[in-house]
C-alpha positions in Angstrom: 1.3 -0.1 -50.5 1.5 2.8 -48.5 3.3 2.6 -44.9 0.7 3.1 -42.0 1.9 6.1 -39.6 4.1 4.2 -36.7 2.0 6.5 -34.3 -1.1 5.0 -35.3 0.7 1.2 -33.6 2.0 2.5 -30.5 -1.2 2.1 -27.9 -1.5 4.6 -25.9 -0.1 2.2 -22.8 2.8 1.7 -24.3 4.0 5.2 -25.0 5.2 6.0 -22.0 7.2 3.2 -20.2 7.2 2.8 -15.6 9.5 5.0 -14.0 13.0 2.7 -12.6 11.8 1.9 -9.2 13.9 3.3 -6.5 16.7 1.8 -5.8 18.1 0.4 -2.2 20.0 2.3 0.1 23.9 1.4 0.8 24.2 -0.8 3.5 26.3 0.0 6.3 29.6 -1.1 4.9 29.3 0.5 2.3 28.6 3.8 4.1 31.7 2.5 6.2 33.6 2.4 3.2 32.1 5.0 1.2 34.0 7.4 4.1 37.7 5.4 4.4 38.0 4.8 1.4 39.4 7.8 -0.2 42.0 8.4 2.5 43.2 4.9 2.8 44.6 5.3 -1.4 46.0 8.5 -0.6 47.8 6.7 2.2 48.1 3.6 0.3 48.8 4.2 -3.3 50.9 1.3 -3.8 48.1 -0.9 -3.3 46.4 -3.1 -5.9 41.6 -2.1 -5.2 41.4 -5.7 -3.8 43.9 -5.1 -1.9 42.0 -1.8 -0.2 39.1 -3.4 -0.6 40.5 -6.5 1.6 41.7 -3.8 4.5 38.8 -2.3 4.3 36.9 -5.1 5.0 39.8 -5.6 8.3 39.1 -2.7 9.1 35.4 -2.9 9.5 35.6 -5.9 10.9 37.6 -4.4 14.0 35.1 -1.6 14.8 33.6 -1.9 17.7 29.7 -1.8 17.9 29.4 1.5 19.2 31.2 2.9 16.5 29.3 0.3 13.4 26.1 1.7 14.9 27.1 5.2 13.1 26.3 3.9 10.2 23.5 1.1 10.5 20.9 3.7 12.1 21.2 5.9 8.6 21.1 2.5 6.7 17.8 1.4 8.6 16.0 4.9 8.1 16.9 4.8 4.9 15.6 1.4 4.5 12.1 2.6 5.9 12.8 4.7 3.3 13.0 2.1 0.6 10.0 0.2 2.0 7.5 3.4 1.7 8.8 4.1 -2.0 8.8 0.7 -2.9 5.4 0.0 -1.3 4.2 3.4 -3.1 5.5 2.6 -6.9 4.1 -1.0 -6.3 0.6 0.7 -5.8 0.7 2.8 -8.7 2.8 0.4 -11.5 3.0 -3.1 -9.7 4.9 -5.5 -8.0 8.1 -5.3 -9.9 9.8 -8.0 -11.6 13.9 -8.4 -11.1 15.1 -9.7 -14.2 18.3 -11.9 -13.7 21.8 -11.4 -15.2 22.9 -13.8 -18.1 25.8 -16.3 -17.2 
């Protein structure tokens, strides 16, 4: 029996998969976390990561509304850009079906 060339079996539509969809932007809390985590780790090298994250959460909750807007405004702008990119992606490649992780 002769083996068929694999390229004959592949359809041209499936030869190139869709590019990954755009990623959501980091929310205001995660933007804040990125700005303080390095300094916090330097100041407290003895703390575990879980303790550092708790401390960052406490620090974020203590911020005034005015201080939080410094992180919320860029997030809102990036979220609008994400929505536009996602809409364009879905128009070209179809609706994105998110797969749930198996437990």
